C-alpha positions in Angstrom: 61.2 -5.9 -23.7 58.6 -6.4 -26.5 56.5 -8.7 -24.2 56.6 -6.1 -21.4 55.4 -3.3 -23.7 52.4 -5.5 -24.8 51.4 -6.1 -21.2 51.6 -2.3 -20.5 49.4 -1.7 -23.5 46.8 -4.2 -22.3 46.7 -2.6 -18.8 46.2 0.8 -20.4 43.1 -0.6 -22.2 41.7 -2.6 -19.3 42.1 -0.2 -16.4 39.9 2.6 -17.7 37.2 0.0 -18.4 37.4 -1.4 -14.9 37.3 2.1 -13.4 34.3 3.0 -15.4 32.5 0.0 -14.2 33.3 0.7 -10.6 32.1 4.3 -10.7 28.9 3.5 -12.7 25.7 4.7 -11.0 24.5 1.2 -10.1 27.8 -0.1 -8.8 28.6 2.9 -6.7 25.2 3.9 -5.5 25.6 7.4 -7.0 22.6 9.1 -8.4 21.9 8.4 -12.1 20.2 5.6 -14.1 21.5 3.9 -17.2 18.0 3.3 -18.6 14.3 3.9 -17.7 13.0 3.0 -14.3 9.8 0.9 -14.1 7.3 1.2 -11.3 5.3 -2.1 -11.2 1.8 -1.4 -9.9 -0.2 -4.6 -9.2 -3.6 -3.0 -10.0 -5.4 -1.8 -13.1 -4.7 1.6 -14.8 -7.0 4.2 -13.3 -7.3 2.5 -9.9 -6.3 4.7 -6.9 -2.8 3.0 -6.4 -2.1 3.6 -10.1 -3.1 7.2 -10.0 -0.8 7.9 -7.0 2.0 5.9 -8.5 1.9 8.0 -11.7 2.0 11.2 -9.7 5.3 10.0 -8.1 6.6 8.7 -11.4 6.2 12.1 -13.0 8.1 13.8 -10.2 10.9 11.2 -10.2 11.3 11.5 -13.9 11.6 15.2 -13.7 14.0 15.2 -10.8 16.2 12.4 -12.1 16.2 13.3 -15.8 15.3 9.7 -16.6 12.0 8.2 -17.9 10.0 6.6 -15.0 7.4 4.3 -16.5 4.4 2.8 -14.7 3.6 -0.8 -15.7 0.3 -2.3 -14.5 0.3 -6.0 -13.7 -3.1 -6.6 -12.2 -4.8 -9.8 -11.0 -5.1 -12.3 -8.2 -5.3 -9.7 -5.4 -2.0 -8.1 -6.5 -0.1 -11.4 -6.5 0.6 -11.4 -10.3 2.3 -8.0 -10.1 4.2 -8.9 -6.9 5.5 -12.2 -8.3 6.6 -10.5 -11.6 8.4 -7.7 -9.7 10.2 -10.1 -7.4 11.6 -12.0 -10.4 13.2 -8.9 -12.0 16.9 -8.1 -11.9 18.0 -6.3 -8.8 19.7 -3.5 -10.6 17.6 -0.5 -9.3 15.5 -0.1 -12.5 12.5 -2.1 -11.3 10.5 -0.9 -8.3 7.4 -2.6 -6.9 4.7 -0.3 -5.6 3.3 -2.8 -3.1 0.3 -2.6 -0.8 -1.1 -4.0 2.4 -2.8 -6.8 0.5 0.1 -8.2 -1.5 2.9 -7.5 0.9 1.2 -8.2 4.3 -2.3 -9.9 4.1 -1.7 -12.4 1.3 1.2 -14.1 3.0 -1.3 -15.7 5.4 -4.4 -15.5 3.3 -3.0 -17.7 0.4 -1.9 -21.3 1.0 0.4 -21.2 -2.0 1.7 -17.7 -2.5 4.1 -17.7 -5.5 6.5 -15.3 -3.7 7.5 -14.4 -0.2 7.0 -10.7 0.6 9.8 -10.6 3.2 12.3 -12.9 1.5 11.9 -11.9 -2.2 11.9 -8.1 -1.7 14.1 -5.5 -0.1 11.9 -2.7 1.3 12.9 0.9 0.3 10.4 3.0 2.1 6.7 3.5 2.9 5.3 6.2 0.7 1.9 6.9 2.1 -0.7 5.5 4.5 -4.4 5.2 3.6 -6.9 5.4 6.4 -10.1 3.5 6.6 -13.5 5.0 7.5 -16.6 3.3 8.8 -19.5 4.9 6.9 -23.3 4.5 7.0 -26.0 5.9 4.7 -27.0 9.5 5.5 -30.5 8.3 6.4 -29.3 5.6 8.9 -30.1 6.2 12.6 -26.5 5.6 13.7 -24.6 8.7 14.9 -21.6 6.9 16.4 -19.8 3.6 16.5 -21.4 2.9 19.8 -24.8 3.1 18.2 -23.8 0.5 15.7 -22.4 -1.7 18.5 -25.6 -1.4 20.6 -27.8 -2.4 17.6 -25.5 -5.3 16.7 -25.6 -6.6 20.3 -29.3 -6.3 20.5 -29.9 -8.1 17.2 -26.9 -10.4 16.5 -26.5 -11.1 12.7 -29.1 -8.6 11.6 -26.7 -5.7 10.6 -24.9 -6.1 7.3 -21.6 -4.7 6.1 -20.3 -4.9 2.5 -16.8 -5.3 1.2 -15.2 -5.7 -2.3 -14.8 -9.4 -1.6 -13.5 -12.1 0.8 -10.1 -11.4 2.2 -10.1 -7.7 1.2 -9.3 -5.0 3.8 -12.9 -4.0 4.0 -13.8 -7.6 4.9 -10.9 -8.2 7.4 -11.5 -4.9 9.3 -15.1 -6.0 9.7 -13.9 -9.3 11.2 -11.7 -7.5 13.6 -14.5 -5.1 14.5 -16.7 -8.0 15.5 -14.0 -9.6 17.6 -13.1 -6.4 19.3 -16.7 -5.4 20.1 -18.0 -9.0 20.8 -20.7 -8.6 18.2 -22.0 -10.5 15.2 -22.8 -8.8 11.9 -23.3 -10.3 8.5 -20.7 -9.9 5.8 -21.9 -9.2 2.3 -19.1 -9.7 -0.3 -19.3 -7.9 -3.6 -17.2 -7.9 -6.8 -15.6 -4.6 -6.4 -15.9 -1.4 -4.3 -18.3 0.3 -6.7 -21.0 -2.3 -6.0 -20.5 -1.8 -2.3 -21.0 1.9 -2.5 -24.1 1.5 -4.8 -25.8 -0.8 -2.3 -24.8 1.3 0.7 -26.3 4.4 -0.8 -29.4 2.4 -1.7 -29.8 1.3 1.9 -29.3 -2.4 1.0 -26.5 -2.8 3.5 -26.0 -1.0 6.8 -22.4 0.0 6.8 -19.0 -0.5 5.2 -15.3 0.2 5.8 -13.8 2.3 3.0 -10.6 4.0 2.3 -10.8 7.7 3.0 -10.0 8.5 -0.7 -13.0 6.6 -2.0 -15.3 7.7 0.8 -14.6 11.4 0.8 -16.8 12.4 -2.2 -19.9 10.8 -0.7 -19.1 12.1 2.8 -18.6 15.7 1.5 -21.8 15.5 -0.6 -23.8 14.3 2.5 -24.7 11.0 1.0 -23.0 9.0 3.7 -22.0 9.7 7.3 -18.5 8.9 8.6 -18.6 7.4 12.2 -15.0 6.7 12.8 -11.6 6.7 11.1 -8.4 4.6 11.6 -5.2 6.2 12.8 -3.7 7.7 15.9 -5.3 11.1 15.4 -8.2 12.7 13.5 -7.7 13.4 9.8 -7.5 17.0 8.7 -10.1 16.4 6.0 -12.5 14.9 8.6 -11.8 16.9 11.7 -15.2 16.0 13.3 -14.9 12.3 12.8 -13.4 10.5 15.8 -10.8 7.8 15.6 -11.8 4.2 16.5 -9.8 4.6 19.8 -11.9 7.6 20.6 -15.0 5.5 19.8 -14.0 2.7 22.2 -12.5 0.3 19.6 -8.7 1.0 19.7 -7.6 -2.2 18.0 -9.2 -1.2 14.7 -7.1 1.9 14.5 -4.0 -0.1 13.6 -5.5 -1.6 10.5 -4.6 0.9 7.8 -3.7 0.6 4.2 -0.3 1.7 2.9 1.9 1.8 -0.2 5.5 0.5 0.1 8.2 0.9 -2.5 10.3 -2.3 -2.6 12.9 -3.8 -5.0 13.9 -7.4 -5.8 15.9 -9.0 -3.0 19.2 -9.1 -5.1 19.3 -5.3 -5.2 22.6 -4.0 -3.6 22.2 -1.9 -0.4 23.8 1.1 -2.0 21.2 1.1 -4.7 18.4 0.7 -2.1 19.7 3.7 -0.2 19.9 5.8 -3.3 16.3 4.9 -4.4 15.1 5.8 -0.9 16.7 9.2 -1.2 15.2 9.6 -4.6 11.7 8.8 -3.3 12.1 11.1 -0.3 13.0 14.0 -2.6 10.0 13.3 -4.8 7.6 13.2 -1.9 9.1 16.4 -0.5 8.2 18.2 -3.7 5.4 20.7 -2.9 3.3 19.9 -6.0 3.6 16.2 -5.5 2.6 16.5 -1.8 -0.4 18.6 -2.7 -1.7 16.1 -5.3 -1.3 13.1 -3.1 -2.7 14.6 0.1 -5.7 15.8 -1.9 -6.5 12.1 -2.4 -6.7 11.7 1.4 -3.4 9.8 2.1 -0.9 10.6 4.8 2.6 10.9 3.3 5.4 9.0 5.1 9.0 8.3 4.4 11.0 5.6 6.3 14.5 4.2 6.1 14.9 0.8 4.5 15.5 -0.7 8.0 12.5 1.0 9.5 10.4 -0.3 6.5 11.7 -3.8 6.9 10.6 -3.9 10.6 7.3 -2.3 9.7 6.6 -5.0 7.1 7.4 -7.7 9.5 4.9 -6.2 12.1 2.2 -5.8 9.4 2.6 -9.4 8.2 2.1 -10.5 11.8 -0.8 -8.1 12.5 -2.9 -8.9 9.4 -2.0 -12.5 9.6 -3.6 -12.7 13.1 -6.8 -11.2 11.7 -6.9 -13.6 8.8 -6.3 -16.6 11.1 -8.9 -15.5 13.6 -11.4 -15.0 10.7 -10.6 -18.5 9.4 -10.1 -17.4 5.8 -7.8 -19.3 3.5 -7.4 -19.3 -0.3 -5.6 -21.8 -2.4 
Protein backbone atom coordinates (compact mmCIF):
# COMPACT_ATOMS: atom_id res chain seq x y z
CA UNK A 1 0.00 0.00 0.00
CA UNK A 2 2.80 2.38 0.91
CA UNK A 3 4.69 1.54 -2.35
CA UNK A 4 1.56 2.17 -4.42
CA UNK A 5 1.05 5.59 -2.85
CA UNK A 6 4.63 6.60 -3.70
CA UNK A 7 4.10 5.60 -7.33
CA UNK A 8 0.93 7.66 -7.47
CA UNK A 9 2.75 10.66 -6.02
CA UNK A 10 5.50 10.31 -8.64
CA UNK A 11 2.96 10.19 -11.45
CA UNK A 12 1.26 13.30 -10.12
CA UNK A 13 4.56 15.12 -10.34
CA UNK A 14 5.67 13.78 -13.75
CA UNK A 15 2.44 14.00 -15.74
CA UNK A 16 2.02 17.80 -15.57
CA UNK A 17 5.65 18.25 -16.59
CA UNK A 18 5.26 15.95 -19.60
CA UNK A 19 2.02 17.66 -20.58
CA UNK A 20 3.65 21.06 -20.37
CA UNK A 21 6.42 19.89 -22.68
CA UNK A 22 3.98 18.48 -25.22
CA UNK A 23 1.93 21.65 -25.46
CA UNK A 24 4.90 24.04 -25.50
CA UNK A 25 5.00 26.39 -28.49
CA UNK A 26 7.95 24.71 -30.19
CA UNK A 27 6.75 21.13 -29.69
CA UNK A 28 3.20 21.74 -30.78
CA UNK A 29 3.69 24.31 -33.50
CA UNK A 30 1.40 26.73 -31.70
CA UNK A 31 2.15 30.44 -31.88
CA UNK A 32 4.55 31.75 -29.27
CA UNK A 33 8.29 31.82 -28.68
CA UNK A 34 10.19 30.98 -25.53
CA UNK A 35 13.02 33.44 -26.27
CA UNK A 36 14.03 36.05 -28.88
CA UNK A 37 14.08 35.14 -32.56
CA UNK A 38 17.21 35.87 -34.58
CA UNK A 39 17.20 36.80 -38.24
CA UNK A 40 20.63 36.01 -39.68
CA UNK A 41 21.46 38.40 -42.52
CA UNK A 42 24.63 37.47 -44.47
CA UNK A 43 25.37 41.07 -45.42
CA UNK A 44 26.64 44.16 -43.63
CA UNK A 45 24.41 46.46 -41.60
CA UNK A 46 22.95 49.17 -43.80
CA UNK A 47 23.02 47.08 -46.98
CA UNK A 48 19.71 46.71 -48.79
CA UNK A 49 18.99 43.15 -47.54
CA UNK A 50 19.71 44.29 -43.99
CA UNK A 51 17.36 47.29 -44.25
CA UNK A 52 14.52 45.12 -45.52
CA UNK A 53 15.13 42.40 -42.93
CA UNK A 54 14.92 44.99 -40.15
CA UNK A 55 11.56 46.23 -41.47
CA UNK A 56 10.21 42.67 -41.24
CA UNK A 57 11.85 42.10 -37.86
CA UNK A 58 10.12 45.14 -36.37
CA UNK A 59 6.73 43.94 -37.57
CA UNK A 60 7.26 40.36 -36.40
CA UNK A 61 8.37 41.59 -33.00
CA UNK A 62 5.25 43.72 -32.65
CA UNK A 63 2.89 41.01 -33.82
CA UNK A 64 4.42 38.15 -31.82
CA UNK A 65 5.19 40.12 -28.67
CA UNK A 66 8.72 38.68 -28.80
CA UNK A 67 12.02 40.41 -29.57
CA UNK A 68 13.15 39.71 -33.14
CA UNK A 69 16.83 40.57 -33.55
CA UNK A 70 18.79 41.00 -36.78
CA UNK A 71 22.32 39.59 -36.67
CA UNK A 72 24.71 40.47 -39.48
CA UNK A 73 27.16 37.76 -40.52
CA UNK A 74 28.76 39.20 -43.65
CA UNK A 75 31.57 37.90 -45.82
CA UNK A 76 32.53 35.48 -48.59
CA UNK A 77 29.56 36.31 -50.78
CA UNK A 78 27.13 35.44 -48.00
CA UNK A 79 28.71 32.05 -47.30
CA UNK A 80 29.81 32.92 -43.76
CA UNK A 81 26.29 33.84 -42.68
CA UNK A 82 24.74 30.87 -44.45
CA UNK A 83 27.10 28.37 -42.85
CA UNK A 84 26.55 29.93 -39.44
CA UNK A 85 22.75 29.80 -39.78
CA UNK A 86 22.81 26.21 -41.03
CA UNK A 87 24.69 25.07 -37.90
CA UNK A 88 22.21 26.56 -35.42
CA UNK A 89 19.62 24.48 -33.50
CA UNK A 90 16.42 23.77 -35.40
CA UNK A 91 14.15 25.16 -32.72
CA UNK A 92 12.44 27.96 -34.62
CA UNK A 93 14.45 30.74 -33.02
CA UNK A 94 17.01 31.15 -35.80
CA UNK A 95 15.89 32.18 -39.28
CA UNK A 96 18.24 32.70 -42.21
CA UNK A 97 17.38 35.56 -44.58
CA UNK A 98 18.97 33.99 -47.63
CA UNK A 99 19.46 35.43 -51.10
CA UNK A 100 19.93 34.33 -54.68
CA UNK A 101 23.70 34.35 -54.21
CA UNK A 102 24.12 32.23 -51.10
CA UNK A 103 21.20 29.85 -51.66
CA UNK A 104 21.30 29.38 -55.46
CA UNK A 105 24.37 30.76 -57.26
CA UNK A 106 27.08 29.74 -54.82
CA UNK A 107 26.26 26.03 -54.92
CA UNK A 108 27.76 25.89 -58.41
CA UNK A 109 30.09 28.89 -58.18
CA UNK A 110 32.17 27.54 -55.27
CA UNK A 111 34.09 24.30 -55.52
CA UNK A 112 34.09 23.81 -51.75
CA UNK A 113 30.97 25.37 -50.28
CA UNK A 114 30.88 24.77 -46.49
CA UNK A 115 27.13 24.09 -46.53
CA UNK A 116 24.53 22.70 -48.92
CA UNK A 117 21.62 25.12 -49.53
CA UNK A 118 19.13 22.33 -50.20
CA UNK A 119 20.32 19.78 -47.65
CA UNK A 120 21.18 22.05 -44.71
CA UNK A 121 18.09 24.30 -44.79
CA UNK A 122 14.33 23.94 -44.75
CA UNK A 123 12.77 26.72 -46.82
CA UNK A 124 9.98 28.66 -45.09
CA UNK A 125 8.89 31.14 -47.77
CA UNK A 126 10.06 33.59 -50.37
CA UNK A 127 9.61 37.08 -48.94
CA UNK A 128 10.29 39.35 -51.90
CA UNK A 129 11.67 39.40 -55.42
CA UNK A 130 14.13 42.04 -56.60
CA UNK A 131 14.12 42.86 -60.29
CA UNK A 132 17.20 43.76 -62.31
CA UNK A 133 17.44 46.68 -64.72
CA UNK A 134 19.76 47.31 -67.66
CA UNK A 135 20.81 50.95 -67.38
CA UNK A 136 22.97 53.26 -69.49
CA UNK A 137 24.23 56.82 -68.85
CA UNK A 138 21.69 59.50 -69.74
CA UNK A 139 23.99 60.80 -72.47
CA UNK A 140 24.45 57.41 -74.15
CA UNK A 141 23.00 56.99 -77.65
CA UNK A 142 21.13 53.79 -76.75
CA UNK A 143 17.35 54.02 -76.47
CA UNK A 144 16.57 50.31 -76.38
CA UNK A 145 18.13 46.92 -75.74
CA UNK A 146 18.15 46.33 -79.47
CA UNK A 147 20.34 49.41 -79.87
CA UNK A 148 22.86 47.89 -77.47
CA UNK A 149 22.72 44.54 -79.26
CA UNK A 150 23.25 46.18 -82.67
CA UNK A 151 26.33 48.06 -81.43
CA UNK A 152 27.72 44.97 -79.72
CA UNK A 153 27.37 42.94 -82.90
CA UNK A 154 28.91 45.66 -85.04
CA UNK A 155 31.93 46.02 -82.74
CA UNK A 156 32.48 42.80 -80.75
CA UNK A 157 34.19 43.38 -77.41
CA UNK A 158 34.06 47.16 -77.59
CA UNK A 159 31.09 47.75 -75.28
CA UNK A 160 31.78 47.40 -71.57
CA UNK A 161 29.52 46.55 -68.65
CA UNK A 162 30.36 46.77 -64.97
CA UNK A 163 29.49 44.56 -62.01
CA UNK A 164 30.33 44.48 -58.27
CA UNK A 165 32.70 41.59 -59.00
CA UNK A 166 33.10 38.18 -60.63
CA UNK A 167 30.25 35.77 -59.90
CA UNK A 168 27.81 38.47 -58.76
CA UNK A 169 24.34 38.75 -60.26
CA UNK A 170 25.39 41.78 -62.29
CA UNK A 171 28.19 39.74 -63.84
CA UNK A 172 26.17 36.58 -64.47
CA UNK A 173 23.24 38.41 -66.07
CA UNK A 174 25.76 39.99 -68.43
CA UNK A 175 27.09 36.55 -69.32
CA UNK A 176 23.59 35.25 -70.06
CA UNK A 177 22.84 38.40 -72.04
CA UNK A 178 25.83 37.70 -74.31
CA UNK A 179 24.83 34.08 -74.79
CA UNK A 180 21.19 34.93 -75.51
CA UNK A 181 22.01 37.73 -77.96
CA UNK A 182 25.07 36.11 -79.53
CA UNK A 183 27.19 39.15 -78.78
CA UNK A 184 30.53 39.83 -77.15
CA UNK A 185 30.91 42.63 -74.61
CA UNK A 186 33.68 43.22 -72.08
CA UNK A 187 33.07 42.66 -68.38
CA UNK A 188 34.65 45.18 -66.01
CA UNK A 189 34.61 43.90 -62.39
CA UNK A 190 34.63 46.36 -59.49
CA UNK A 191 34.89 46.05 -55.73
CA UNK A 192 31.30 46.93 -54.93
CA UNK A 193 28.25 48.46 -56.57
CA UNK A 194 29.09 52.05 -55.67
CA UNK A 195 32.15 51.99 -57.90
CA UNK A 196 30.08 50.59 -60.76
CA UNK A 197 27.59 53.45 -60.47
CA UNK A 198 30.34 56.07 -60.24
CA UNK A 199 32.02 54.88 -63.44
CA UNK A 200 28.72 54.44 -65.24
CA UNK A 201 27.70 58.02 -64.45
CA UNK A 202 31.14 59.18 -65.54
CA UNK A 203 30.79 57.41 -68.87
CA UNK A 204 33.71 55.04 -68.22
CA UNK A 205 31.57 51.95 -68.87
CA UNK A 206 28.67 51.60 -71.27
CA UNK A 207 26.02 49.82 -69.19
CA UNK A 208 25.32 47.72 -66.13
CA UNK A 209 22.69 45.46 -64.63
CA UNK A 210 21.47 46.78 -61.28
CA UNK A 211 18.72 45.93 -58.85
CA UNK A 212 15.75 48.22 -59.21
CA UNK A 213 16.19 49.49 -55.65
CA UNK A 214 19.70 50.77 -56.26
CA UNK A 215 18.94 52.03 -59.78
CA UNK A 216 15.73 53.95 -59.06
CA UNK A 217 17.25 57.14 -57.58
CA UNK A 218 19.47 57.67 -60.61
CA UNK A 219 16.68 56.74 -63.03
CA UNK A 220 14.25 59.16 -61.39
CA UNK A 221 16.84 61.95 -61.32
CA UNK A 222 17.53 61.46 -65.03
CA UNK A 223 21.19 60.52 -64.57
CA UNK A 224 20.71 57.11 -66.19
CA UNK A 225 18.21 55.56 -68.60
CA UNK A 226 16.54 52.19 -67.97
CA UNK A 227 16.32 50.13 -71.15
CA UNK A 228 14.76 46.90 -69.83
CA UNK A 229 13.73 45.19 -66.60
CA UNK A 230 13.46 41.55 -65.59
CA UNK A 231 10.15 39.94 -64.73
CA UNK A 232 6.98 38.79 -66.47
CA UNK A 233 5.45 42.27 -66.53
CA UNK A 234 6.44 45.92 -66.28
CA UNK A 235 7.20 47.34 -62.87
CA UNK A 236 4.74 49.90 -61.47
CA UNK A 237 7.60 52.27 -60.65
CA UNK A 238 8.93 52.03 -64.22
CA UNK A 239 5.81 51.68 -66.38
CA UNK A 240 7.59 52.93 -69.52
CA UNK A 241 10.45 50.44 -69.23
CA UNK A 242 9.85 47.21 -71.19
CA UNK A 243 10.68 43.75 -69.92
CA UNK A 244 13.53 41.82 -71.51
CA UNK A 245 10.92 39.62 -73.20
CA UNK A 246 9.38 42.68 -74.78
CA UNK A 247 12.90 43.68 -75.81
CA UNK A 248 13.55 40.38 -77.57
CA UNK A 249 15.70 38.68 -74.89
CA UNK A 250 13.20 36.55 -72.90
CA UNK A 251 15.74 34.31 -71.14
CA UNK A 252 17.12 37.25 -69.13
CA UNK A 253 13.68 37.91 -67.61
CA UNK A 254 14.02 34.83 -65.41
CA UNK A 255 17.19 35.97 -63.65
CA UNK A 256 15.90 37.89 -60.67
CA UNK A 257 17.07 38.43 -57.14
CA UNK A 258 15.02 37.28 -54.15
CA UNK A 259 15.03 36.88 -50.40
CA UNK A 260 14.10 33.54 -48.90
CA UNK A 261 13.48 32.84 -45.23
CA UNK A 262 14.87 29.44 -44.28
CA UNK A 263 15.66 27.53 -41.10
CA UNK A 264 18.16 24.82 -40.14
CA UNK A 265 17.28 21.42 -41.58
CA UNK A 266 16.48 19.91 -38.18
CA UNK A 267 13.55 22.29 -37.62
CA UNK A 268 10.26 20.34 -37.22
CA UNK A 269 7.59 20.72 -39.91
CA UNK A 270 5.08 22.18 -37.45
CA UNK A 271 7.52 24.95 -36.55
CA UNK A 272 8.26 25.67 -40.22
CA UNK A 273 4.54 26.01 -40.90
CA UNK A 274 4.09 28.34 -37.94
CA UNK A 275 6.98 30.55 -39.03
CA UNK A 276 5.56 30.72 -42.55
CA UNK A 277 2.24 31.91 -41.11
CA UNK A 278 4.07 34.48 -38.98
CA UNK A 279 5.94 35.82 -42.02
CA UNK A 280 2.79 35.91 -44.14
CA UNK A 281 1.04 37.95 -41.46
CA UNK A 282 3.98 40.36 -41.21
CA UNK A 283 4.11 40.93 -44.97
CA UNK A 284 0.35 41.48 -45.05
CA UNK A 285 0.76 44.41 -42.67
CA UNK A 286 -0.03 47.60 -44.59
CA UNK A 287 2.82 49.62 -43.11
CA UNK A 288 5.35 46.86 -43.78
CA UNK A 289 4.17 46.45 -47.36
CA UNK A 290 4.42 50.17 -47.96
CA UNK A 291 7.99 50.38 -46.65
CA UNK A 292 9.21 47.37 -48.62
CA UNK A 293 7.53 48.19 -51.93
CA UNK A 294 8.96 51.71 -51.69
CA UNK A 295 12.35 50.01 -52.07
CA UNK A 296 11.21 48.53 -55.38
CA UNK A 297 10.73 44.89 -54.38
CA UNK A 298 7.78 42.66 -55.30
CA UNK A 299 6.40 40.99 -52.17
CA UNK A 300 5.66 37.29 -52.42
CA UNK A 301 4.59 34.58 -49.98
CA UNK A 302 4.91 30.89 -50.78
CA UNK A 303 4.27 27.67 -48.89
CA UNK A 304 7.29 25.72 -47.63
CA UNK A 305 6.78 23.12 -50.37
CA UNK A 306 6.46 25.75 -53.10
CA UNK A 307 9.61 27.40 -51.75
CA UNK A 308 11.53 24.12 -51.77
CA UNK A 309 10.64 23.53 -55.42
CA UNK A 310 11.50 27.12 -56.29
CA UNK A 311 14.92 26.80 -54.67
CA UNK A 312 15.65 23.62 -56.61
CA UNK A 313 14.74 25.35 -59.88
CA UNK A 314 16.84 28.42 -59.04
CA UNK A 315 19.90 26.31 -58.17
CA UNK A 316 19.61 24.64 -61.57
CA UNK A 317 18.91 27.91 -63.46
CA UNK A 318 21.79 29.92 -62.00
CA UNK A 319 24.04 26.87 -62.05
CA UNK A 320 23.64 26.62 -65.81
CA UNK A 321 24.62 30.28 -66.22
CA UNK A 322 27.69 29.80 -64.01
CA UNK A 323 28.80 26.69 -65.89
CA UNK A 324 28.28 28.32 -69.30
CA UNK A 325 30.35 31.31 -68.18
CA UNK A 326 33.10 28.97 -66.95
CA UNK A 327 33.39 30.63 -63.52
CA UNK A 328 34.60 28.65 -60.50
CA UNK A 329 35.90 29.77 -57.10
CA UNK A 330 37.76 27.68 -54.54
